[in-house]
py3Dmol code that shows the C-alpha trace and the ligand (Angstrom):
import py3Dmol

protein = """\
ATOM      1  CA  MET A   1      40.563  22.731  -9.059  1.00  0.00           C
ATOM      2  CA  ALA A   2      37.434  24.677  -8.200  1.00  0.00           C
ATOM      3  CA  ASP A   3      36.756  27.763 -10.295  1.00  0.00           C
ATOM      4  CA  LEU A   4      37.682  30.684  -8.031  1.00  0.00           C
ATOM      5  CA  ASP A   5      36.663  33.437 -10.454  1.00  0.00           C
ATOM      6  CA  ASP A   6      33.548  35.485  -9.875  1.00  0.00           C
ATOM      7  CA  ILE A   7      32.558  34.113  -6.450  1.00  0.00           C
ATOM      8  CA  ARG A   8      29.666  36.415  -5.653  1.00  0.00           C
ATOM      9  CA  ASP A   9      28.677  37.366  -2.139  1.00  0.00           C
ATOM     10  CA  GLY A  10      25.205  36.140  -1.181  1.00  0.00           C
ATOM     11  CA  LYS A  11      22.497  38.804  -0.890  1.00  0.00           C
ATOM     12  CA  GLU A  12      19.135  37.103  -0.425  1.00  0.00           C
ATOM     13  CA  TYR A  13      19.335  35.842   3.171  1.00  0.00           C
ATOM     14  CA  GLY A  14      15.659  36.243   3.899  1.00  0.00           C
ATOM     15  CA  VAL A  15      16.507  37.776   7.259  1.00  0.00           C
ATOM     16  CA  GLY A  16      13.328  37.942   9.312  1.00  0.00           C
ATOM     17  CA  VAL A  17      11.577  35.259   7.231  1.00  0.00           C
ATOM     18  CA  GLU A  18      11.140  32.051   9.257  1.00  0.00           C
ATOM     19  CA  GLN A  19      12.498  28.894   7.642  1.00  0.00           C
ATOM     20  CA  CYS A  20       9.628  26.599   6.744  1.00  0.00           C
ATOM     21  CA  THR A  21       9.193  23.960   9.455  1.00  0.00           C
ATOM     22  CA  ASP A  22       5.987  22.341   8.219  1.00  0.00           C
ATOM     23  CA  GLY A  23       5.237  18.856   9.481  1.00  0.00           C
ATOM     24  CA  PHE A  24       5.207  15.864   7.147  1.00  0.00           C
ATOM     25  CA  PHE A  25       1.832  15.330   5.480  1.00  0.00           C
ATOM     26  CA  LEU A  26       1.319  11.704   6.441  1.00  0.00           C
ATOM     27  CA  LYS A  27      -0.264  10.549   9.671  1.00  0.00           C
ATOM     28  CA  GLY A  28       2.202   9.329  12.280  1.00  0.00           C
ATOM     29  CA  SER A  29       5.194   9.768   9.973  1.00  0.00           C
ATOM     30  CA  ASN A  30       6.633  13.101  11.060  1.00  0.00           C
ATOM     31  CA  ASN A  31       9.404  11.608  13.164  1.00  0.00           C
ATOM     32  CA  LEU A  32      10.705   9.250  10.499  1.00  0.00           C
ATOM     33  CA  ASP A  33      14.043   9.616   8.787  1.00  0.00           C
ATOM     34  CA  LEU A  34      14.406  11.256   5.357  1.00  0.00           C
ATOM     35  CA  GLY A  35      14.636   8.015   3.358  1.00  0.00           C
ATOM     36  CA  MET A  36      11.388   6.785   4.873  1.00  0.00           C
ATOM     37  CA  LYS A  37       9.617  10.065   4.173  1.00  0.00           C
ATOM     38  CA  ASP A  38      10.951  10.164   0.634  1.00  0.00           C
ATOM     39  CA  ARG A  39       9.639   6.675  -0.080  1.00  0.00           C
ATOM     40  CA  LEU A  40       6.295   7.347   1.606  1.00  0.00           C
ATOM     41  CA  SER A  41       5.957  10.496  -0.541  1.00  0.00           C
ATOM     42  CA  ARG A  42       6.301   8.325  -3.638  1.00  0.00           C
ATOM     43  CA  ILE A  43       3.583   5.938  -2.465  1.00  0.00           C
ATOM     44  CA  PHE A  44       1.155   8.555  -1.115  1.00  0.00           C
ATOM     45  CA  ASN A  45       0.453  11.596  -3.260  1.00  0.00           C
ATOM     46  CA  PRO A  46       1.502  14.577  -1.105  1.00  0.00           C
ATOM     47  CA  ALA A  47      -1.258  16.670  -2.721  1.00  0.00           C
ATOM     48  CA  THR A  48      -4.045  14.425  -1.407  1.00  0.00           C
ATOM     49  CA  GLY A  49      -2.273  12.324   1.216  1.00  0.00           C
ATOM     50  CA  ARG A  50      -3.723   9.247  -0.498  1.00  0.00           C
ATOM     51  CA  THR A  51      -2.748   6.376  -2.744  1.00  0.00           C
ATOM     52  CA  VAL A  52      -4.145   3.881  -5.214  1.00  0.00           C
ATOM     53  CA  MET A  53      -1.959   0.813  -4.904  1.00  0.00           C
ATOM     54  CA  LEU A  54      -2.524  -1.830  -7.527  1.00  0.00           C
ATOM     55  CA  ALA A  55      -2.113  -5.235  -5.861  1.00  0.00           C
ATOM     56  CA  PHE A  56      -1.166  -8.168  -8.074  1.00  0.00           C
ATOM     57  CA  ASP A  57       0.782 -10.323  -5.661  1.00  0.00           C
ATOM     58  CA  HIS A  58      -2.018 -12.898  -5.518  1.00  0.00           C
ATOM     59  CA  GLY A  59      -0.046 -15.514  -7.455  1.00  0.00           C
ATOM     60  CA  PHE A  60       2.341 -15.990  -4.536  1.00  0.00           C
ATOM     61  CA  ILE A  61      -0.339 -17.971  -2.694  1.00  0.00           C
ATOM     62  CA  MET A  62      -3.003 -18.609  -5.367  1.00  0.00           C
ATOM     63  CA  GLY A  63      -1.009 -19.225  -8.528  1.00  0.00           C
ATOM     64  CA  PRO A  64      -2.478 -17.976 -11.827  1.00  0.00           C
ATOM     65  CA  THR A  65      -5.856 -16.912 -10.487  1.00  0.00           C
ATOM     66  CA  SER A  66      -8.305 -15.062 -12.732  1.00  0.00           C
ATOM     67  CA  GLY A  67      -6.896 -11.757 -13.938  1.00  0.00           C
ATOM     68  CA  VAL A  68      -3.222 -12.480 -13.215  1.00  0.00           C
ATOM     69  CA  GLU A  69      -2.661 -15.415 -15.574  1.00  0.00           C
ATOM     70  CA  ARG A  70      -0.689 -13.097 -17.856  1.00  0.00           C
ATOM     71  CA  ILE A  71       0.594 -10.082 -15.933  1.00  0.00           C
ATOM     72  CA  ASP A  72       2.138  -8.712 -19.135  1.00  0.00           C
ATOM     73  CA  LEU A  73      -1.252  -8.619 -20.827  1.00  0.00           C
ATOM     74  CA  SER A  74      -3.615  -7.763 -17.963  1.00  0.00           C
ATOM     75  CA  ILE A  75      -1.626  -5.750 -15.413  1.00  0.00           C
ATOM     76  CA  VAL A  76       1.093  -3.916 -17.316  1.00  0.00           C
ATOM     77  CA  PRO A  77      -1.455  -1.761 -19.230  1.00  0.00           C
ATOM     78  CA  LEU A  78      -2.890  -0.632 -15.853  1.00  0.00           C
ATOM     79  CA  ILE A  79       0.409   0.503 -14.366  1.00  0.00           C
ATOM     80  CA  GLU A  80       0.112   4.044 -15.706  1.00  0.00           C
ATOM     81  CA  HIS A  81      -3.071   4.564 -13.664  1.00  0.00           C
ATOM     82  CA  ALA A  82      -1.673   3.320 -10.334  1.00  0.00           C
ATOM     83  CA  ASP A  83       0.197   5.333  -7.708  1.00  0.00           C
ATOM     84  CA  CYS A  84       2.067   2.283  -6.456  1.00  0.00           C
ATOM     85  CA  LEU A  85       2.510  -1.365  -7.492  1.00  0.00           C
ATOM     86  CA  MET A  86       2.261  -4.195  -4.993  1.00  0.00           C
ATOM     87  CA  CYS A  87       3.834  -7.398  -6.243  1.00  0.00           C
ATOM     88  CA  THR A  88       6.342 -10.142  -5.546  1.00  0.00           C
ATOM     89  CA  ARG A  89       9.993  -9.966  -6.466  1.00  0.00           C
ATOM     90  CA  GLY A  90       9.538 -12.733  -9.025  1.00  0.00           C
ATOM     91  CA  VAL A  91       6.928 -10.841 -11.005  1.00  0.00           C
ATOM     92  CA  LEU A  92       8.764  -7.565 -10.496  1.00  0.00           C
ATOM     93  CA  ARG A  93      11.933  -8.981 -12.031  1.00  0.00           C
ATOM     94  CA  SER A  94      10.279 -10.947 -14.809  1.00  0.00           C
ATOM     95  CA  LEU A  95       7.304  -8.885 -15.942  1.00  0.00           C
ATOM     96  CA  VAL A  96       7.149  -5.326 -14.595  1.00  0.00           C
ATOM     97  CA  PRO A  97       8.879  -2.976 -17.049  1.00  0.00           C
ATOM     98  CA  PRO A  98      11.850  -1.314 -15.341  1.00  0.00           C
ATOM     99  CA  THR A  99      10.834   1.892 -17.100  1.00  0.00           C
ATOM    100  CA  SER A 100       7.523   2.014 -15.181  1.00  0.00           C
ATOM    101  CA  ARG A 101       8.791   4.671 -12.761  1.00  0.00           C
ATOM    102  CA  LYS A 102       6.230   3.634 -10.149  1.00  0.00           C
ATOM    103  CA  PRO A 103       7.026   2.983  -6.496  1.00  0.00           C
ATOM    104  CA  ILE A 104       6.988  -0.662  -5.526  1.00  0.00           C
ATOM    105  CA  CYS A 105       5.452  -2.113  -2.399  1.00  0.00           C
ATOM    106  CA  LEU A 106       7.244  -5.431  -2.397  1.00  0.00           C
ATOM    107  CA  ARG A 107       5.509  -8.519  -1.026  1.00  0.00           C
ATOM    108  CA  ALA A 108       8.294  -9.541   1.316  1.00  0.00           C
ATOM    109  CA  ASP A 109       7.074 -12.709   3.001  1.00  0.00           C
ATOM    110  CA  ALA A 110       6.740 -16.106   1.417  1.00  0.00           C
ATOM    111  CA  GLY A 111       6.460 -19.735   2.302  1.00  0.00           C
ATOM    112  CA  THR A 112       2.968 -21.181   2.044  1.00  0.00           C
ATOM    113  CA  SER A 113       0.126 -21.438  -0.447  1.00  0.00           C
ATOM    114  CA  ILE A 114      -3.644 -21.871  -0.410  1.00  0.00           C
ATOM    115  CA  LEU A 115      -3.010 -25.621  -0.720  1.00  0.00           C
ATOM    116  CA  THR A 116      -1.497 -25.871   2.759  1.00  0.00           C
ATOM    117  CA  GLU A 117      -1.636 -23.913   6.010  1.00  0.00           C
ATOM    118  CA  LEU A 118      -1.388 -20.229   5.177  1.00  0.00           C
ATOM    119  CA  ASN A 119       0.975 -17.788   6.878  1.00  0.00           C
ATOM    120  CA  HIS A 120       3.880 -20.003   7.912  1.00  0.00           C
ATOM    121  CA  ASN A 121       6.038 -17.506   6.082  1.00  0.00           C
ATOM    122  CA  VAL A 122       9.573 -16.189   6.263  1.00  0.00           C
ATOM    123  CA  VAL A 123      10.706 -12.686   5.375  1.00  0.00           C
ATOM    124  CA  ILE A 124      12.889 -12.194   2.306  1.00  0.00           C
ATOM    125  CA  ASP A 125      16.311 -10.602   2.693  1.00  0.00           C
ATOM    126  CA  ILE A 126      16.087  -6.809   2.940  1.00  0.00           C
ATOM    127  CA  GLN A 127      19.086  -6.585   0.592  1.00  0.00           C
ATOM    128  CA  ASP A 128      16.855  -7.867  -2.155  1.00  0.00           C
ATOM    129  CA  ALA A 129      14.293  -5.162  -1.434  1.00  0.00           C
ATOM    130  CA  VAL A 130      17.122  -2.624  -1.711  1.00  0.00           C
ATOM    131  CA  LYS A 131      18.275  -4.163  -5.001  1.00  0.00           C
ATOM    132  CA  VAL A 132      14.848  -3.810  -6.603  1.00  0.00           C
ATOM    133  CA  ASN A 133      14.513  -0.271  -5.191  1.00  0.00           C
ATOM    134  CA  ALA A 134      11.402  -1.071  -3.157  1.00  0.00           C
ATOM    135  CA  SER A 135       9.590   1.936  -1.721  1.00  0.00           C
ATOM    136  CA  ALA A 136       7.997  -0.306   0.927  1.00  0.00           C
ATOM    137  CA  ILE A 137       7.882  -3.943   1.926  1.00  0.00           C
ATOM    138  CA  ALA A 138       4.692  -5.765   2.886  1.00  0.00           C
ATOM    139  CA  VAL A 139       4.439  -8.519   5.472  1.00  0.00           C
ATOM    140  CA  MET A 140       1.363 -10.496   6.496  1.00  0.00           C
ATOM    141  CA  VAL A 141       0.304 -10.631  10.161  1.00  0.00           C
ATOM    142  CA  SER A 142      -2.335 -13.153  11.199  1.00  0.00           C
ATOM    143  CA  VAL A 143      -3.668 -11.757  14.451  1.00  0.00           C
ATOM    144  CA  GLY A 144      -5.904 -14.218  16.270  1.00  0.00           C
ATOM    145  CA  ASP A 145      -4.645 -17.339  14.503  1.00  0.00           C
ATOM    146  CA  ALA A 146      -3.092 -19.455  17.276  1.00  0.00           C
ATOM    147  CA  ALA A 147      -0.942 -21.410  14.826  1.00  0.00           C
ATOM    148  CA  THR A 148       0.733 -18.447  13.116  1.00  0.00           C
ATOM    149  CA  GLU A 149       0.160 -15.286  15.131  1.00  0.00           C
ATOM    150  CA  ALA A 150       3.507 -15.253  16.986  1.00  0.00           C
ATOM    151  CA  GLU A 151       5.428 -16.294  13.866  1.00  0.00           C
ATOM    152  CA  THR A 152       3.912 -13.555  11.724  1.00  0.00           C
ATOM    153  CA  VAL A 153       4.333 -10.868  14.398  1.00  0.00           C
ATOM    154  CA  ALA A 154       7.996 -11.918  14.597  1.00  0.00           C
ATOM    155  CA  ASN A 155       8.172 -11.531  10.795  1.00  0.00           C
ATOM    156  CA  LEU A 156       6.787  -8.017  11.078  1.00  0.00           C
ATOM    157  CA  TYR A 157       9.274  -7.210  13.801  1.00  0.00           C
ATOM    158  CA  GLN A 158      12.166  -8.456  11.683  1.00  0.00           C
ATOM    159  CA  ALA A 159      10.934  -6.542   8.631  1.00  0.00           C
ATOM    160  CA  VAL A 160      10.628  -3.337  10.680  1.00  0.00           C
ATOM    161  CA  ASP A 161      14.141  -3.735  12.135  1.00  0.00           C
ATOM    162  CA  GLU A 162      15.578  -4.237   8.659  1.00  0.00           C
ATOM    163  CA  GLY A 163      13.375  -1.588   7.061  1.00  0.00           C
ATOM    164  CA  GLN A 164      14.525   0.962   9.654  1.00  0.00           C
ATOM    165  CA  ALA A 165      18.139   0.150   8.875  1.00  0.00           C
ATOM    166  CA  TYR A 166      17.653   0.943   5.175  1.00  0.00           C
ATOM    167  CA  GLY A 167      14.931   3.584   5.324  1.00  0.00           C
ATOM    168  CA  ILE A 168      12.319   1.308   3.772  1.00  0.00           C
ATOM    169  CA  PRO A 169       8.788   1.578   5.210  1.00  0.00           C
ATOM    170  CA  VAL A 170       6.935  -1.591   6.169  1.00  0.00           C
ATOM    171  CA  MET A 171       3.285  -2.285   5.428  1.00  0.00           C
ATOM    172  CA  GLY A 172       1.614  -4.661   7.891  1.00  0.00           C
ATOM    173  CA  VAL A 173      -1.005  -6.709   6.043  1.00  0.00           C
ATOM    174  CA  THR A 174      -3.748  -7.954   8.341  1.00  0.00           C
ATOM    175  CA  ALA A 175      -4.745 -11.485   7.372  1.00  0.00           C
ATOM    176  CA  VAL A 176      -8.277 -12.718   7.734  1.00  0.00           C
ATOM    177  CA  GLY A 177      -8.649 -16.314   8.831  1.00  0.00           C
ATOM    178  CA  LYS A 178     -11.900 -18.220   8.543  1.00  0.00           C
ATOM    179  CA  ASP A 179     -12.365 -18.165  12.327  1.00  0.00           C
ATOM    180  CA  MET A 180     -11.770 -14.434  12.705  1.00  0.00           C
ATOM    181  CA  ALA A 181     -14.652 -11.993  13.086  1.00  0.00           C
ATOM    182  CA  ARG A 182     -14.544  -9.419  10.295  1.00  0.00           C
ATOM    183  CA  ASP A 183     -15.662  -6.493  12.429  1.00  0.00           C
ATOM    184  CA  ALA A 184     -14.286  -3.148  13.583  1.00  0.00           C
ATOM    185  CA  ARG A 185     -13.164  -4.600  16.914  1.00  0.00           C
ATOM    186  CA  TYR A 186     -11.059  -7.262  15.195  1.00  0.00           C
ATOM    187  CA  PHE A 187      -9.646  -5.031  12.442  1.00  0.00           C
ATOM    188  CA  GLY A 188      -9.023  -2.294  15.029  1.00  0.00           C
ATOM    189  CA  LEU A 189      -7.022  -4.714  17.150  1.00  0.00           C
ATOM    190  CA  ALA A 190      -5.111  -6.187  14.200  1.00  0.00           C
ATOM    191  CA  SER A 191      -4.305  -2.775  12.693  1.00  0.00           C
ATOM    192  CA  ARG A 192      -3.196  -1.312  15.998  1.00  0.00           C
ATOM    193  CA  LEU A 193      -1.009  -4.344  16.666  1.00  0.00           C
ATOM    194  CA  CYS A 194       0.743  -3.854  13.318  1.00  0.00           C
ATOM    195  CA  ALA A 195       1.352  -0.172  14.051  1.00  0.00           C
ATOM    196  CA  GLU A 196       2.520  -0.811  17.616  1.00  0.00           C
ATOM    197  CA  ASN A 197       5.054  -3.294  16.271  1.00  0.00           C
ATOM    198  CA  GLY A 198       6.415  -0.670  13.916  1.00  0.00           C
ATOM    199  CA  ALA A 199       4.463  -0.913  10.652  1.00  0.00           C
ATOM    200  CA  ASN A 200       4.522   2.427   8.825  1.00  0.00           C
ATOM    201  CA  ILE A 201       1.399   1.580   6.790  1.00  0.00           C
ATOM    202  CA  VAL A 202      -1.373  -0.888   7.602  1.00  0.00           C
ATOM    203  CA  LYS A 203      -3.458  -2.745   5.072  1.00  0.00           C
ATOM    204  CA  THR A 204      -6.748  -4.054   6.332  1.00  0.00           C
ATOM    205  CA  TYR A 205     -10.373  -4.472   5.267  1.00  0.00           C
ATOM    206  CA  TYR A 206     -13.278  -2.050   5.351  1.00  0.00           C
ATOM    207  CA  THR A 207     -16.044  -2.841   7.796  1.00  0.00           C
ATOM    208  CA  GLU A 208     -18.912  -1.050   9.550  1.00  0.00           C
ATOM    209  CA  GLY A 209     -17.436   1.282  12.187  1.00  0.00           C
ATOM    210  CA  PHE A 210     -14.252   1.718  10.149  1.00  0.00           C
ATOM    211  CA  GLU A 211     -13.776   5.272  11.401  1.00  0.00           C
ATOM    212  CA  LYS A 212     -12.884   3.768  14.802  1.00  0.00           C
ATOM    213  CA  VAL A 213     -10.339   1.413  13.178  1.00  0.00           C
ATOM    214  CA  VAL A 214      -8.711   4.423  11.486  1.00  0.00           C
ATOM    215  CA  ALA A 215      -8.913   6.707  14.514  1.00  0.00           C
ATOM    216  CA  CYS A 216      -7.019   4.367  16.832  1.00  0.00           C
ATOM    217  CA  CYS A 217      -4.365   3.381  14.279  1.00  0.00           C
ATOM    218  CA  PRO A 218      -1.490   5.890  14.478  1.00  0.00           C
ATOM    219  CA  VAL A 219      -0.293   5.324  10.881  1.00  0.00           C
ATOM    220  CA  PRO A 220      -2.080   5.455   7.495  1.00  0.00           C
ATOM    221  CA  ILE A 221      -4.460   2.642   6.627  1.00  0.00           C
ATOM    222  CA  VAL A 222      -5.178   1.407   3.118  1.00  0.00           C
ATOM    223  CA  ILE A 223      -7.920  -1.088   2.399  1.00  0.00           C
ATOM    224  CA  ALA A 224      -7.767  -4.257   0.369  1.00  0.00           C
ATOM    225  CA  GLY A 225     -10.632  -4.720  -2.056  1.00  0.00           C
ATOM    226  CA  GLY A 226     -11.274  -8.377  -1.256  1.00  0.00           C
ATOM    227  CA  LYS A 227     -13.222 -10.678  -3.533  1.00  0.00           C
ATOM    228  CA  LYS A 228     -14.702  -9.324  -6.767  1.00  0.00           C
ATOM    229  CA  LEU A 229     -17.856  -7.247  -6.313  1.00  0.00           C
ATOM    230  CA  PRO A 230     -20.057  -5.535  -8.899  1.00  0.00           C
ATOM    231  CA  GLU A 231     -18.233  -2.325  -9.854  1.00  0.00           C
ATOM    232  CA  LEU A 232     -20.685   0.068  -8.173  1.00  0.00           C
ATOM    233  CA  GLU A 233     -20.348  -1.861  -4.901  1.00  0.00           C
ATOM    234  CA  ALA A 234     -16.562  -1.847  -5.103  1.00  0.00           C
ATOM    235  CA  LEU A 235     -16.579   1.911  -5.726  1.00  0.00           C
ATOM    236  CA  ASP A 236     -18.954   2.337  -2.810  1.00  0.00           C
ATOM    237  CA  LEU A 237     -16.575   0.309  -0.624  1.00  0.00           C
ATOM    238  CA  ALA A 238     -13.671   2.553  -1.609  1.00  0.00           C
ATOM    239  CA  TYR A 239     -15.783   5.672  -1.027  1.00  0.00           C
ATOM    240  CA  ARG A 240     -16.901   4.618   2.429  1.00  0.00           C
ATOM    241  CA  ALA A 241     -13.346   3.679   3.409  1.00  0.00           C
ATOM    242  CA  ILE A 242     -12.014   7.067   2.274  1.00  0.00           C
ATOM    243  CA  GLN A 243     -14.839   8.927   3.999  1.00  0.00           C
ATOM    244  CA  SER A 244     -14.001   6.999   7.179  1.00  0.00           C
ATOM    245  CA  GLY A 245     -10.396   8.203   7.016  1.00  0.00           C
ATOM    246  CA  ALA A 246      -8.560   5.555   4.992  1.00  0.00           C
ATOM    247  CA  ALA A 247      -5.484   6.894   3.182  1.00  0.00           C
ATOM    248  CA  GLY A 248      -6.215   4.879   0.072  1.00  0.00           C
ATOM    249  CA  VAL A 249      -6.730   1.449  -1.358  1.00  0.00           C
ATOM    250  CA  ASP A 250      -4.512  -1.499  -2.140  1.00  0.00           C
ATOM    251  CA  MET A 251      -6.866  -3.117  -4.591  1.00  0.00           C
ATOM    252  CA  GLY A 252      -6.433  -6.157  -6.758  1.00  0.00           C
ATOM    253  CA  ARG A 253      -9.312  -8.388  -7.838  1.00  0.00           C
ATOM    254  CA  ASN A 254     -11.888  -5.602  -8.032  1.00  0.00           C
ATOM    255  CA  VAL A 255      -9.628  -3.990 -10.606  1.00  0.00           C
ATOM    256  CA  PHE A 256      -8.051  -6.794 -12.609  1.00  0.00           C
ATOM    257  CA  GLN A 257     -11.147  -9.048 -12.569  1.00  0.00           C
ATOM    258  CA  SER A 258     -13.380  -6.186 -13.777  1.00  0.00           C
ATOM    259  CA  GLU A 259     -14.643  -6.345 -17.350  1.00  0.00           C
ATOM    260  CA  LYS A 260     -12.928  -2.983 -17.852  1.00  0.00           C
ATOM    261  CA  PRO A 261      -9.873  -2.957 -15.566  1.00  0.00           C
ATOM    262  CA  ALA A 262      -8.424   0.300 -16.927  1.00  0.00           C
ATOM    263  CA  ALA A 263     -11.756   2.089 -16.470  1.00  0.00           C
ATOM    264  CA  MET A 264     -12.112   0.615 -12.991  1.00  0.00           C
ATOM    265  CA  ILE A 265      -8.736   1.703 -11.690  1.00  0.00           C
ATOM    266  CA  GLN A 266      -9.355   5.226 -12.994  1.00  0.00           C
ATOM    267  CA  ALA A 267     -12.766   5.346 -11.334  1.00  0.00           C
ATOM    268  CA  VAL A 268     -11.246   4.107  -8.060  1.00  0.00           C
ATOM    269  CA  GLY A 269      -8.562   6.778  -8.420  1.00  0.00           C
ATOM    270  CA  ALA A 270     -11.239   9.460  -8.776  1.00  0.00           C
ATOM    271  CA  VAL A 271     -12.911   8.264  -5.561  1.00  0.00           C
ATOM    272  CA  VAL A 272      -9.614   8.189  -3.690  1.00  0.00           C
ATOM    273  CA  HIS A 273      -8.047  11.434  -4.902  1.00  0.00           C
ATOM    274  CA  GLN A 274     -11.022  13.579  -5.921  1.00  0.00           C
ATOM    275  CA  GLY A 275     -13.659  12.299  -3.507  1.00  0.00           C
ATOM    276  CA  LEU A 276     -16.050  11.344  -6.308  1.00  0.00           C
ATOM    277  CA  LYS A 277     -19.273   9.810  -5.002  1.00  0.00           C
ATOM    278  CA  PRO A 278     -19.881   6.157  -5.941  1.00  0.00           C
ATOM    279  CA  ALA A 279     -22.590   6.982  -8.519  1.00  0.00           C
ATOM    280  CA  GLU A 280     -20.355   9.596 -10.166  1.00  0.00           C
ATOM    281  CA  ALA A 281     -17.412   7.220 -10.237  1.00  0.00           C
ATOM    282  CA  PHE A 282     -19.627   4.480 -11.681  1.00  0.00           C
ATOM    283  CA  GLN A 283     -20.697   6.874 -14.419  1.00  0.00           C
ATOM    284  CA  MET A 284     -17.028   7.533 -15.104  1.00  0.00           C
ATOM    285  CA  PHE A 285     -16.412   3.774 -15.225  1.00  0.00           C
ATOM    286  CA  ASN A 286     -19.235   3.375 -17.758  1.00  0.00           C
ATOM    287  CA  ASP A 287     -18.023   6.263 -19.887  1.00  0.00           C
ATOM    288  CA  LEU A 288     -14.426   5.049 -20.090  1.00  0.00           C
ATOM    289  CA  LYS A 289     -13.320   2.263 -22.426  1.00  0.00           C
TER     290      LYS A 289
END
"""
ligand_1 = """\
14
5RP
C -3.157 -10.830 -0.130
C -2.904 -9.446 -0.482
C -3.588 -8.835 -1.650
O -2.676 -8.075 -2.337
C -4.711 -7.985 -1.132
O -5.657 -8.793 -0.544
C -5.294 -7.005 -2.141
O -5.946 -7.647 -3.110
P -7.533 -7.746 -3.191
O -8.031 -6.344 -3.430
O -7.754 -8.636 -4.371
O -8.040 -8.297 -1.880
O -2.161 -8.788 0.180
O -2.389 -11.145 0.970
"""
view = py3Dmol.view(width=600, height=400)
view.addModel(protein, "pdb")
view.setStyle({"model": 0}, {"cartoon": {"style": "trace"}})
view.addModel(ligand_1, "xyz")
view.setStyle({"model": 1}, {"stick": {}})
view.zoomTo()
view.show()
């Protein structure tokens, strides 16, 4: 029985004060449902609108490549510095501490490896993404690859349909094939295609003219780091991407293959969230352990 004693009449109605109707902070996301916005707010820091995703899903196509041989030893100590973790369900269940309290961007397509033809993938069951409490699911799209383009766009479509049903955002990951030009025209087309097909976030690569890629993509873009670069160059890459309008990074090898991964992810974080210039961030990298 509800306690009926001392039910006080309300007094503070704020009559004359407009209810706050601010828009949602993230590009192209204002019309999404609450679950989507809640999850996006975990991935992207509402204070800066940006994110540092730590990607360590590489083993799903590459196996134990350098830096991810022992996730427990190399990646787990970095988790505290990341805004979001991008990994497969296998590693999530076996190695990521459930007490991490970090949003997960779950690699949600699987099927091929670097030993065969890449990107003949299927999408994992959305129920599994729900079970592991994923804040987003990531699906590869290989625009321009005649053998896999239609298949991977269909995967994205399926992921978006299922993600919508459960309020889980989808990140479209633009693949780069050996025959694809790595320029703003290509990445602009690939990113836009992902967004048009319903991706809520797009992951692509930085290139000259990146501001055009960002401008014509209606949802936030994060950049992959790509192959390992000297730290100053990787910080410069992150800086230029952010200055061009990227909403963050989804970086793997340039963090976990660095000689000082913990220092590197913190320096990248300072570029992304505080706008540190590359030289300043490199100094920070050098100063940290
Ligand atoms: C591969 C991926 C990787 O997670 C992505 O490329 C980020 O890693 P890196 O910074 O090492 O390129 O999605 O499909």
